[in-house]
C-alpha positions in Angstrom: -22.4 19.5 -38.0 -26.4 17.7 -38.4 -27.8 17.3 -41.3 -30.6 18.7 -42.3 -34.2 17.0 -43.4 -32.9 18.4 -46.9 -29.8 17.8 -46.8 -30.6 13.9 -45.8 -33.2 13.0 -48.3 -31.0 14.4 -50.7 -28.2 11.6 -49.9 -30.9 9.0 -49.7 -31.9 9.7 -53.3 -28.1 9.5 -54.2 -27.1 6.2 -52.3 -30.3 4.7 -54.0 -29.3 6.0 -57.9 -25.8 4.8 -56.9 -27.4 1.0 -55.9 -29.8 1.3 -58.5 -25.9 1.6 -61.6 -24.2 -1.1 -59.1 -27.1 -3.4 -59.8 -26.8 -1.9 -63.7 -23.4 -2.7 -63.8 -23.7 -6.3 -61.9 -26.2 -7.1 -64.3 -24.3 -5.9 -67.3 -20.9 -7.5 -66.4 -22.9 -11.3 -65.5 -24.5 -10.9 -69.2 -21.1 -10.4 -70.2 -19.8 -13.6 -68.8 -22.9 -15.6 -69.9 -22.2 -14.4 -73.7 -18.5 -14.7 -72.8 -19.3 -18.4 -71.7 -21.2 -19.0 -75.1 -18.6 -17.6 -77.4 -16.3 -19.7 -75.9 -18.8 -22.2 -75.9 -19.5 -21.9 -79.4 -15.5 -22.2 -80.1 -15.4 -25.6 -78.5 -17.9 -27.0 -80.4 -16.4 -25.0 -83.9 -12.9 -26.3 -83.1 -14.6 -30.0 -82.4 -16.4 -30.2 -85.4 -13.0 -29.2 -87.4 -11.3 -31.9 -85.2 -13.2 -34.5 -86.2 -13.5 -32.8 -90.4 -9.9 -33.4 -89.9 -10.0 -36.5 -88.6 -12.0 -38.4 -91.0 -10.5 -36.4 -94.2 -7.2 -38.1 -92.8 -8.8 -41.7 -92.2 -10.1 -41.2 -95.8 -6.5 -40.2 -96.9 -5.4 -42.9 -94.9 -7.8 -46.2 -96.0 -7.2 -44.1 -99.5 -3.3 -44.7 -98.8 -3.3 -47.8 -97.5 -5.4 -49.4 -99.9 -3.3 -47.7 -103.0 0.3 -48.9 -100.6 -1.6 -52.7 -100.8 -2.1 -52.9 -104.1 1.0 -51.4 -105.2 2.7 -54.4 -102.5 0.7 -57.2 -104.3 1.5 -56.2 -107.3 5.0 -56.3 -107.0 4.8 -59.4 -104.9 2.9 -61.3 -108.0 5.7 -59.2 -109.9 8.9 -61.4 -107.8 6.6 -64.5 -108.3 6.0 -64.3 -112.0 10.6 -63.4 -111.8 11.0 -66.0 -109.7 9.0 -68.6 -111.6 10.5 -67.9 -114.7 14.2 -68.1 -113.3 13.1 -71.5 -112.5 11.8 -72.6 -115.4 15.1 -71.5 -117.0 17.2 -73.1 -114.7 15.2 -76.4 -115.4 15.2 -76.3 -118.7 19.1 -75.8 -118.4 19.3 -78.8 -116.3 17.2 -81.0 -118.5 19.7 -80.3 -121.1 22.8 -81.5 -118.7 21.2 -84.5 -118.3 20.2 -84.8 -121.8 23.9 -84.7 -122.3 24.8 -87.0 -119.7 22.4 -89.6 -120.9 23.4 -89.6 -124.1 27.0 -89.9 -122.6 25.9 -92.7 -120.3 24.4 -94.3 -123.4 27.2 -93.7 -125.8 28.9 -95.6 -122.9 26.1 -98.5 -122.3 26.8 -98.9 -125.8 30.6 -99.2 -125.8 29.8 -101.7 -122.7 27.7 -104.1 -125.2 29.8 -103.9 -128.3 33.4 -104.8 -125.5 30.9 -107.5 -124.0 30.2 -109.2 -127.8 28.6 -112.5 -126.5 28.4 -111.9 -122.6 25.6 -113.7 -121.2 22.0 -111.0 -120.7 22.7 -111.1 -117.0 25.3 -109.0 -117.4 23.8 -106.5 -120.1 20.6 -106.2 -117.7 23.1 -105.2 -114.6 24.7 -102.2 -117.4 21.1 -100.9 -118.4 20.1 -101.3 -114.5 23.1 -99.4 -113.2 22.1 -96.8 -116.2 18.5 -96.2 -115.0 19.5 -95.9 -111.6 22.0 -92.9 -113.0 19.4 -91.3 -114.7 17.1 -91.5 -111.8 19.6 -89.6 -109.3 20.4 -87.4 -111.3 16.9 -86.2 -111.9 16.1 -86.9 -108.0 19.2 -84.5 -107.4 17.3 -81.6 -109.6 13.9 -81.6 -107.5 15.5 -81.8 -104.5 17.8 -78.5 -105.4 15.5 -76.4 -106.8 12.4 -77.7 -104.4 14.3 -76.2 -101.5 15.3 -73.2 -103.8 12.2 -72.5 -104.1 10.3 -73.5 -101.0 12.7 -70.6 -99.1 12.1 -68.1 -101.4 8.2 -68.6 -101.4 8.4 -69.4 -97.1 10.2 -66.0 -97.2 7.6 -64.2 -99.1 4.8 -65.9 -97.2 6.9 -64.2 -93.9 7.2 -61.0 -95.4 3.9 -61.1 -96.3 2.0 -62.2 -93.1 4.3 -59.3 -91.8 2.7 -56.4 -93.0 -0.9 -58.1 -92.7 -1.5 -59.8 -96.3 -3.0 -62.5 -95.3 -4.3 -64.1 -98.7 -0.6 -63.8 -100.4 0.8 -65.1 -97.1 -1.5 -67.8 -97.2 -0.7 -68.9 -101.0 3.2 -68.1 -100.4 2.8 -70.7 -97.7 1.1 -73.2 -99.5 3.0 -73.0 -102.5 6.3 -72.8 -99.9 4.6 -76.4 -98.5 4.5 -78.0 -101.9 8.1 -76.9 -103.0 9.1 -78.1 -99.8 7.2 -81.6 -100.6 9.6 -82.0 -103.2 12.6 -81.3 -101.6 11.6 -83.6 -99.8 12.4 -81.6 -96.7 8.8 -83.2 -94.3 10.0 -80.1 -91.6 9.8 -77.4 -92.8 6.4 -78.4 -94.6 4.9 -78.8 -90.8 6.3 -75.5 -90.9 4.4 -74.1 -93.6 1.7 -75.9 -92.2 1.9 -74.2 -88.5 1.7 -71.2 -89.8 -1.3 -71.4 -92.2 -3.2 -72.9 -89.7 -2.3 -70.4 -86.7 -2.0 -67.0 -88.6 -3.2 -67.1 -91.8 -6.8 -69.4 -92.6 -8.1 -67.8 -89.4 -7.9 -64.2 -90.5 -8.9 -65.0 -94.6 -12.7 -64.4 -95.5 -14.7 -65.8 -98.1 -14.2 -61.8 -100.4 -10.4 -62.8 -100.1 -10.4 -66.2 -102.1 -12.9 -64.0 -104.6 -10.5 -61.5 -104.3 -7.2 -64.0 -105.2 -8.5 -67.1 -106.8 -5.0 -68.6 -106.7 -5.4 -69.3 -103.1 -8.0 -72.1 -103.6 -5.8 -73.3 -106.9 -3.0 -73.8 -104.2 -5.3 -75.6 -101.4 -6.4 -78.1 -104.5 -2.8 -79.2 -105.0 -1.6 -79.1 -101.5 -5.0 -81.2 -100.0 -4.9 -83.5 -103.4 -0.7 -83.8 -102.4 -1.2 -84.6 -98.5 -3.8 -87.1 -99.6 -1.7 -89.0 -101.9 1.3 -88.9 -99.1 -1.2 -89.9 -96.5 -0.7 -93.7 -96.8 -0.3 -94.4 -93.0 -2.1 -92.0 -92.1 0.3 -89.7 -91.4 -1.1 -86.6 -92.7 -4.5 -87.3 -91.9 -4.7 -84.9 -88.7 -3.1 -82.0 -91.2 -5.6 -83.0 -93.8 -9.0 -82.9 -91.4 -7.3 -79.8 -90.3 -7.2 -78.1 -93.2 -10.3 -78.9 -94.8 -12.4 -77.6 -91.8 -10.9 -74.6 -91.4 -10.7 -73.6 -95.5 -14.7 -74.4 -94.8 -14.7 -71.6 -92.4 -13.1 -69.2 -94.9 -15.6 -69.9 -97.5 -18.3 -69.5 -94.6 -16.9 -65.9 -93.8 -18.4 -62.8 -95.3 
């Protein structure tokens, strides 16, 4: 059955209306998608801002905690060092009393020997006196060597512990103190080890502000340099002295 012109016109009009409605729906869907994209972008931006803020806040907290931990560690190390030095002084005082007692005994023996010798020649008396003096010096050297070795090892352990934590000013001071103590004990091998650690790990990382915050480093540096110069009679420590001076000069130049 063929359609009349009127029906054809109605159908055409209906098709056009449907096409308009479909196009309108497409535009609405596109606007909805665009809105979703904008909303998603805004959410991503907000999330990025929140992450950045959380990172910043966390970093501030981390830095604050880190500084607090470093301060506490420095305080704890200083306290242990003071306790150790007090113990050394106490032990040294005890050893001093022991040496005094031994000296008194040796003096009595010398006096008894002189009395028993009676008219013995001055050469015999000189030999007695020389023997007495030699024994006193040996006792004193043994005390210095014994406590120098103990102090050197204690300072060295502290230096390694602080170096591993990245606390370079404290590690520098402990290595210098360890070298001085090992010198007192006559242990030049361990002195060389301390100097090697200073040159390789500590002094290259120090800055001017570290010396200002820990003035005891410069004090130990002065003692160590003076000790090296006093023992440099044959030029044995000349290279190490030059390196120590150069590296400390670099430290003072770093801001």
